[in-house]
C-alpha positions as CSV (number, residue, x, y, z in Angstrom):
1,M,104.0,75.3,-27.6
2,R,104.1,79.1,-27.0
3,K,100.8,78.5,-30.6
4,K,99.1,75.9,-28.3
5,S,99.1,77.8,-25.1
6,I,98.2,80.1,-26.9
7,V,95.0,78.7,-28.8
8,S,94.4,77.4,-25.8
9,V,93.5,80.4,-24.2
10,V,91.4,81.9,-27.3
11,L,89.3,79.0,-27.1
12,M,88.7,79.5,-23.1
13,I,87.7,83.0,-24.2
14,I,85.3,81.8,-26.9
15,I,83.5,79.3,-25.0
16,I,82.9,81.7,-21.9
17,L,81.8,84.8,-24.4
18,N,79.1,82.0,-25.2
19,K,78.4,80.3,-22.7
20,G,79.2,77.0,-23.2
21,N,77.4,77.4,-26.7
22,L,81.0,77.1,-29.1
23,R,80.3,77.0,-32.1
24,K,83.7,75.0,-34.7
25,S,83.4,77.8,-37.4
26,D,83.6,80.7,-33.6
27,S,87.2,78.6,-32.8
28,K,88.6,78.8,-36.7
29,N,87.1,82.3,-36.8
30,L,88.6,84.0,-33.1
31,E,91.7,82.2,-33.9
32,R,92.5,84.3,-36.2
33,L,92.3,87.3,-33.8
34,E,95.7,88.0,-32.0
35,K,95.0,86.9,-27.9
36,N,95.6,90.5,-26.6
37,E,92.7,92.3,-29.2
38,V,90.0,88.9,-27.9
39,Q,91.0,90.3,-24.3
40,N,90.3,94.2,-25.4
41,V,88.0,94.2,-28.1
42,F,84.3,91.9,-26.8
43,I,82.7,92.6,-23.8
44,T,81.8,89.4,-21.8
45,E,79.5,89.4,-18.7
46,S,83.3,89.8,-16.6
47,S,84.7,92.0,-18.7
48,S,84.5,95.7,-19.1
49,V,85.7,97.5,-22.4
50,I,86.1,101.0,-22.7
51,S,85.6,103.1,-26.0
52,P,87.6,104.2,-28.3
53,S,86.8,107.7,-26.8
54,G,87.5,106.6,-23.4
55,N,84.3,108.6,-23.2
56,H,82.3,105.2,-22.0
57,K,82.4,101.9,-20.9
58,A,79.7,99.0,-21.5
59,F,79.6,96.3,-20.0
60,L,76.6,93.0,-20.2
61,E,74.3,92.1,-16.9
62,K,72.6,88.5,-16.3
63,F,69.4,87.9,-15.9
64,D,66.9,85.4,-15.9
65,D,64.6,85.7,-18.3
66,N,62.0,83.8,-17.4
67,G,63.9,80.7,-16.6
68,V,66.5,81.5,-19.6
69,I,70.2,83.3,-18.6
70,S,69.9,86.6,-19.8
71,F,72.2,89.9,-21.0
72,K,71.2,93.3,-21.2
73,I,74.2,96.1,-22.8
74,R,74.2,98.5,-20.2
75,I,76.3,102.1,-21.5
76,Q,78.1,103.7,-18.8
77,N,79.1,107.2,-19.5
78,N,82.4,107.8,-17.7
79,S,82.5,111.8,-16.3
80,D,79.4,111.2,-14.8
81,N,78.4,107.4,-14.5
82,N,75.1,107.8,-16.9
83,E,73.8,104.8,-17.8
84,Y,71.6,103.6,-20.7
85,I,70.5,100.1,-20.7
86,A,70.0,98.7,-25.1
87,D,66.1,97.8,-25.5
88,I,67.7,94.6,-26.5
89,V,67.7,91.5,-24.9
90,L,70.3,89.0,-25.6
91,R,70.1,84.8,-24.9
92,A,73.0,83.2,-23.3
93,R,72.4,80.1,-25.5
94,D,72.5,82.1,-28.9
95,S,75.8,83.7,-30.1
96,N,76.5,86.9,-29.1
97,F,79.6,89.1,-29.4
98,A,79.2,93.1,-28.3
99,L,81.8,95.5,-28.8
100,W,83.0,99.0,-29.4
101,S,83.8,100.0,-33.3
102,D,87.9,100.2,-34.0
103,E,86.8,104.0,-34.1
104,G,84.6,106.2,-32.4
105,D,81.8,105.6,-29.9
106,V,79.6,102.8,-32.2
107,L,78.7,99.9,-29.8
108,W,78.2,96.6,-31.9
109,C,76.2,93.1,-30.9
110,Y,75.8,90.3,-33.6
111,S,73.0,88.2,-31.7
112,G,72.1,85.0,-33.5
113,D,68.9,85.1,-32.8
114,I,67.3,88.7,-32.9
115,G,70.5,90.1,-35.6
116,V,73.2,92.6,-35.5
117,F,72.5,95.9,-34.2
118,L,74.7,99.7,-32.7
119,W,74.2,102.2,-31.0
120,A,75.7,105.7,-31.6
121,L,75.2,109.2,-29.8
122,D,73.6,111.7,-32.0
123,D,74.0,115.7,-31.7
124,N,72.5,115.5,-27.9
125,G,74.1,113.4,-26.2
126,E,71.5,110.7,-26.8
127,W,72.0,106.6,-27.6
128,L,70.3,105.9,-31.0
129,K,69.5,102.0,-32.1
130,Y,70.5,101.3,-35.2
131,S,69.9,97.8,-37.2
132,Y,72.7,96.8,-39.5
133,A,69.9,95.6,-42.0
134,D,68.1,98.6,-42.0
135,N,71.5,100.9,-42.2
136,N,74.3,99.4,-43.3
137,D,76.6,102.3,-44.1
138,F,78.4,102.2,-40.4
139,I,82.0,100.2,-41.1
140,V,81.9,97.1,-39.0
141,P,84.3,96.0,-36.9
142,R,87.2,94.0,-37.7
143,A,86.3,91.8,-35.1
144,L,83.5,90.8,-35.6
145,I,83.9,90.9,-39.2
146,E,86.3,88.4,-38.5
147,M,84.1,85.8,-36.1
148,R,81.2,86.2,-38.7
149,P,82.5,87.0,-42.0
150,N,79.8,85.5,-44.2
151,S,76.9,88.3,-42.1
152,F,79.1,91.1,-43.2
153,E,80.0,90.3,-47.3
């Protein structure tokens, strides 16, 4: 009975993450992740996540993009509240996953529409955007591999 409760909670979380666009592969992959891991890893419209260093917080900002419900990723510095707004738009109708790297302050975003991108701080404290297709030297977070194993073979 406990396993059914955990699975139910996990499925509710994936529905929230994808705003109702549940795919069978997503739910199967999500079942592999622990309940508390899902709650503490994936950034959603209603749940920001603190970076591994504790220095930054990332969250999604919902907006209407000419009739299409969309999201922007915002990264906030916890010490001075300065914000960086990522220059991509995530459509709610696509599979989207945003999360911090397992170690270090690298923010990852998987979009079923536009691909995989990540942001990392440079030596001057500026966020730089990378396309995973062009630069796959970064270590992919375990939770993202679990959700999209075929994307990171």
